[in-house]
Biotite code that builds the C-alpha atoms (Angstrom):
import biotite.structure as struc

atoms = struc.array([
    struc.Atom([15.465, -16.954, 27.671], chain_id="A", res_id=1, res_name="MET", atom_name="CA", element="C"),
    struc.Atom([11.693, -17.825, 27.017], chain_id="A", res_id=2, res_name="GLN", atom_name="CA", element="C"),
    struc.Atom([10.436, -16.852, 30.426], chain_id="A", res_id=3, res_name="PHE", atom_name="CA", element="C"),
    struc.Atom([12.024, -12.878, 30.044], chain_id="A", res_id=4, res_name="ARG", atom_name="CA", element="C"),
    struc.Atom([10.619, -12.786, 26.982], chain_id="A", res_id=5, res_name="ARG", atom_name="CA", element="C"),
    struc.Atom([6.738, -13.401, 28.028], chain_id="A", res_id=6, res_name="GLU", atom_name="CA", element="C"),
    struc.Atom([7.215, -11.800, 31.208], chain_id="A", res_id=7, res_name="LYS", atom_name="CA", element="C"),
    struc.Atom([7.930, -8.184, 28.968], chain_id="A", res_id=8, res_name="LYS", atom_name="CA", element="C"),
    struc.Atom([5.486, -9.318, 26.395], chain_id="A", res_id=9, res_name="VAL", atom_name="CA", element="C"),
    struc.Atom([2.377, -10.777, 28.296], chain_id="A", res_id=10, res_name="GLY", atom_name="CA", element="C"),
    struc.Atom([0.454, -13.211, 27.674], chain_id="A", res_id=11, res_name="PRO", atom_name="CA", element="C"),
    struc.Atom([-0.845, -14.438, 24.268], chain_id="A", res_id=12, res_name="THR", atom_name="CA", element="C"),
    struc.Atom([-4.734, -13.535, 23.735], chain_id="A", res_id=13, res_name="VAL", atom_name="CA", element="C"),
    struc.Atom([-7.127, -14.504, 21.430], chain_id="A", res_id=14, res_name="SER", atom_name="CA", element="C"),
    struc.Atom([-9.232, -12.355, 19.162], chain_id="A", res_id=15, res_name="LEU", atom_name="CA", element="C"),
    struc.Atom([-12.112, -14.356, 19.753], chain_id="A", res_id=16, res_name="GLN", atom_name="CA", element="C"),
    struc.Atom([-11.798, -14.489, 23.492], chain_id="A", res_id=17, res_name="GLU", atom_name="CA", element="C"),
    struc.Atom([-14.946, -13.568, 24.838], chain_id="A", res_id=18, res_name="SER", atom_name="CA", element="C"),
    struc.Atom([-14.456, -9.853, 27.020], chain_id="A", res_id=19, res_name="LEU", atom_name="CA", element="C"),
    struc.Atom([-17.766, -9.159, 27.736], chain_id="A", res_id=20, res_name="ASP", atom_name="CA", element="C"),
    struc.Atom([-21.662, -11.279, 27.531], chain_id="A", res_id=21, res_name="THR", atom_name="CA", element="C"),
    struc.Atom([-24.199, -8.368, 26.250], chain_id="A", res_id=22, res_name="GLY", atom_name="CA", element="C"),
    struc.Atom([-27.913, -8.298, 27.103], chain_id="A", res_id=23, res_name="LYS", atom_name="CA", element="C"),
    struc.Atom([-29.047, -10.347, 25.088], chain_id="A", res_id=24, res_name="ASP", atom_name="CA", element="C"),
    struc.Atom([-25.733, -13.026, 26.288], chain_id="A", res_id=25, res_name="ASP", atom_name="CA", element="C"),
    struc.Atom([-23.951, -12.379, 22.951], chain_id="A", res_id=26, res_name="SER", atom_name="CA", element="C"),
    struc.Atom([-20.245, -12.343, 23.468], chain_id="A", res_id=27, res_name="ALA", atom_name="CA", element="C"),
    struc.Atom([-18.711, -9.416, 22.766], chain_id="A", res_id=28, res_name="LEU", atom_name="CA", element="C"),
    struc.Atom([-15.065, -10.501, 21.655], chain_id="A", res_id=29, res_name="THR", atom_name="CA", element="C"),
    struc.Atom([-11.510, -8.221, 20.915], chain_id="A", res_id=30, res_name="LEU", atom_name="CA", element="C"),
    struc.Atom([-12.160, -8.598, 17.243], chain_id="A", res_id=31, res_name="SER", atom_name="CA", element="C"),
    struc.Atom([-15.304, -6.864, 17.747], chain_id="A", res_id=32, res_name="ASP", atom_name="CA", element="C"),
    struc.Atom([-13.916, -4.297, 19.029], chain_id="A", res_id=33, res_name="LEU", atom_name="CA", element="C"),
    struc.Atom([-10.747, -3.528, 16.727], chain_id="A", res_id=34, res_name="LEU", atom_name="CA", element="C"),
    struc.Atom([-11.455, -1.860, 13.684], chain_id="A", res_id=35, res_name="GLN", atom_name="CA", element="C"),
    struc.Atom([-9.869, -3.562, 9.907], chain_id="A", res_id=36, res_name="ASP", atom_name="CA", element="C"),
    struc.Atom([-7.837, -1.333, 8.800], chain_id="A", res_id=37, res_name="THR", atom_name="CA", element="C"),
    struc.Atom([-6.584, -3.055, 6.031], chain_id="A", res_id=38, res_name="ALA", atom_name="CA", element="C"),
    struc.Atom([-9.814, -2.538, 3.704], chain_id="A", res_id=39, res_name="CYS", atom_name="CA", element="C"),
    struc.Atom([-9.497, -4.547, 0.235], chain_id="A", res_id=40, res_name="MET", atom_name="CA", element="C"),
    struc.Atom([-11.684, -3.172, -1.778], chain_id="A", res_id=41, res_name="GLU", atom_name="CA", element="C"),
    struc.Atom([-9.440, 0.825, -1.064], chain_id="A", res_id=42, res_name="GLU", atom_name="CA", element="C"),
    struc.Atom([-6.219, -1.584, -1.745], chain_id="A", res_id=43, res_name="THR", atom_name="CA", element="C"),
    struc.Atom([-7.609, -2.803, -4.705], chain_id="A", res_id=44, res_name="CYS", atom_name="CA", element="C"),
    struc.Atom([-9.180, 0.662, -6.105], chain_id="A", res_id=45, res_name="GLU", atom_name="CA", element="C"),
    struc.Atom([-5.687, 2.509, -4.779], chain_id="A", res_id=46, res_name="LYS", atom_name="CA", element="C"),
    struc.Atom([-3.837, 0.123, -7.505], chain_id="A", res_id=47, res_name="LYS", atom_name="CA", element="C"),
    struc.Atom([-6.481, 0.269, -10.298], chain_id="A", res_id=48, res_name="ASP", atom_name="CA", element="C"),
    struc.Atom([-5.555, 4.140, -10.050], chain_id="A", res_id=49, res_name="ASP", atom_name="CA", element="C"),
    struc.Atom([-1.656, 3.775, -9.754], chain_id="A", res_id=50, res_name="ALA", atom_name="CA", element="C"),
    struc.Atom([-2.000, 1.693, -13.041], chain_id="A", res_id=51, res_name="SER", atom_name="CA", element="C"),
    struc.Atom([-4.344, 3.643, -14.928], chain_id="A", res_id=52, res_name="ARG", atom_name="CA", element="C"),
    struc.Atom([-2.647, 7.081, -14.089], chain_id="A", res_id=53, res_name="LEU", atom_name="CA", element="C"),
    struc.Atom([0.768, 5.276, -15.411], chain_id="A", res_id=54, res_name="ARG", atom_name="CA", element="C"),
    struc.Atom([-1.105, 4.343, -18.383], chain_id="A", res_id=55, res_name="SER", atom_name="CA", element="C"),
    struc.Atom([-2.457, 8.272, -19.183], chain_id="A", res_id=56, res_name="LEU", atom_name="CA", element="C"),
    struc.Atom([1.046, 9.811, -18.439], chain_id="A", res_id=57, res_name="ILE", atom_name="CA", element="C"),
    struc.Atom([2.604, 7.310, -20.901], chain_id="A", res_id=58, res_name="GLU", atom_name="CA", element="C"),
    struc.Atom([0.217, 8.299, -23.413], chain_id="A", res_id=59, res_name="ALA", atom_name="CA", element="C"),
    struc.Atom([1.246, 12.314, -23.077], chain_id="A", res_id=60, res_name="LEU", atom_name="CA", element="C"),
    struc.Atom([4.124, 13.367, -25.409], chain_id="A", res_id=61, res_name="PRO", atom_name="CA", element="C"),
    struc.Atom([7.818, 13.262, -23.993], chain_id="A", res_id=62, res_name="ALA", atom_name="CA", element="C"),
    struc.Atom([8.103, 16.330, -23.218], chain_id="A", res_id=63, res_name="ARG", atom_name="CA", element="C"),
    struc.Atom([4.976, 16.542, -20.872], chain_id="A", res_id=64, res_name="GLU", atom_name="CA", element="C"),
    struc.Atom([5.574, 13.190, -19.447], chain_id="A", res_id=65, res_name="ARG", atom_name="CA", element="C"),
    struc.Atom([8.714, 14.331, -18.675], chain_id="A", res_id=66, res_name="GLN", atom_name="CA", element="C"),
    struc.Atom([7.495, 17.771, -16.710], chain_id="A", res_id=67, res_name="LEU", atom_name="CA", element="C"),
    struc.Atom([5.151, 15.826, -15.105], chain_id="A", res_id=68, res_name="VAL", atom_name="CA", element="C"),
    struc.Atom([7.010, 13.385, -13.682], chain_id="A", res_id=69, res_name="LEU", atom_name="CA", element="C"),
    struc.Atom([9.907, 16.034, -12.034], chain_id="A", res_id=70, res_name="LEU", atom_name="CA", element="C"),
    struc.Atom([6.862, 17.864, -11.104], chain_id="A", res_id=71, res_name="ARG", atom_name="CA", element="C"),
    struc.Atom([5.252, 15.533, -9.229], chain_id="A", res_id=72, res_name="TYR", atom_name="CA", element="C"),
    struc.Atom([8.070, 13.122, -8.501], chain_id="A", res_id=73, res_name="GLY", atom_name="CA", element="C"),
    struc.Atom([6.097, 10.308, -10.082], chain_id="A", res_id=74, res_name="LEU", atom_name="CA", element="C"),
    struc.Atom([9.660, 8.807, -11.329], chain_id="A", res_id=75, res_name="GLY", atom_name="CA", element="C"),
    struc.Atom([10.842, 7.824, -8.184], chain_id="A", res_id=76, res_name="GLY", atom_name="CA", element="C"),
    struc.Atom([12.734, 10.572, -7.344], chain_id="A", res_id=77, res_name="GLN", atom_name="CA", element="C"),
    struc.Atom([11.749, 13.629, -4.937], chain_id="A", res_id=78, res_name="PRO", atom_name="CA", element="C"),
    struc.Atom([8.868, 16.442, -6.252], chain_id="A", res_id=79, res_name="PRO", atom_name="CA", element="C"),
    struc.Atom([10.338, 19.647, -7.477], chain_id="A", res_id=80, res_name="LEU", atom_name="CA", element="C"),
    struc.Atom([9.261, 23.118, -7.511], chain_id="A", res_id=81, res_name="THR", atom_name="CA", element="C"),
    struc.Atom([7.884, 25.365, -10.481], chain_id="A", res_id=82, res_name="GLN", atom_name="CA", element="C"),
    struc.Atom([11.330, 26.628, -10.996], chain_id="A", res_id=83, res_name="SER", atom_name="CA", element="C"),
    struc.Atom([13.356, 23.832, -10.335], chain_id="A", res_id=84, res_name="GLU", atom_name="CA", element="C"),
    struc.Atom([11.374, 22.333, -13.026], chain_id="A", res_id=85, res_name="THR", atom_name="CA", element="C"),
    struc.Atom([11.668, 24.802, -15.115], chain_id="A", res_id=86, res_name="ALA", atom_name="CA", element="C"),
    struc.Atom([15.841, 25.258, -14.835], chain_id="A", res_id=87, res_name="GLN", atom_name="CA", element="C"),
    struc.Atom([15.930, 21.485, -15.641], chain_id="A", res_id=88, res_name="LEU", atom_name="CA", element="C"),
    struc.Atom([13.722, 21.902, -18.855], chain_id="A", res_id=89, res_name="LEU", atom_name="CA", element="C"),
    struc.Atom([14.861, 25.197, -20.064], chain_id="A", res_id=90, res_name="GLY", atom_name="CA", element="C"),
    struc.Atom([11.567, 26.743, -19.690], chain_id="A", res_id=91, res_name="ILE", atom_name="CA", element="C"),
    struc.Atom([9.782, 29.504, -18.188], chain_id="A", res_id=92, res_name="SER", atom_name="CA", element="C"),
    struc.Atom([8.035, 29.408, -14.961], chain_id="A", res_id=93, res_name="ARG", atom_name="CA", element="C"),
    struc.Atom([4.854, 30.038, -16.516], chain_id="A", res_id=94, res_name="SER", atom_name="CA", element="C"),
    struc.Atom([5.403, 27.084, -18.583], chain_id="A", res_id=95, res_name="TYR", atom_name="CA", element="C"),
    struc.Atom([5.155, 24.380, -16.032], chain_id="A", res_id=96, res_name="VAL", atom_name="CA", element="C"),
])
């Protein structure tokens, strides 16, 4: 069974394995060619932004907080249209 799995997947390749040698005899590796998509700085900024947004929403009066949560789907529910939000809150669509 292990043999079949290896045959389907192929050999394991190291990210540090040399692919080519440049003009100045520096080795080009697979890790040099792959882009790092998990940027720690961006992740931290997004978490910080989300935390700040939560604290700002919590500071709103209850009715406005409910409107924002319903309209933009921030309470774990899908966002509602302007008309749906107005109908749920019993207000005119222009107030949403």
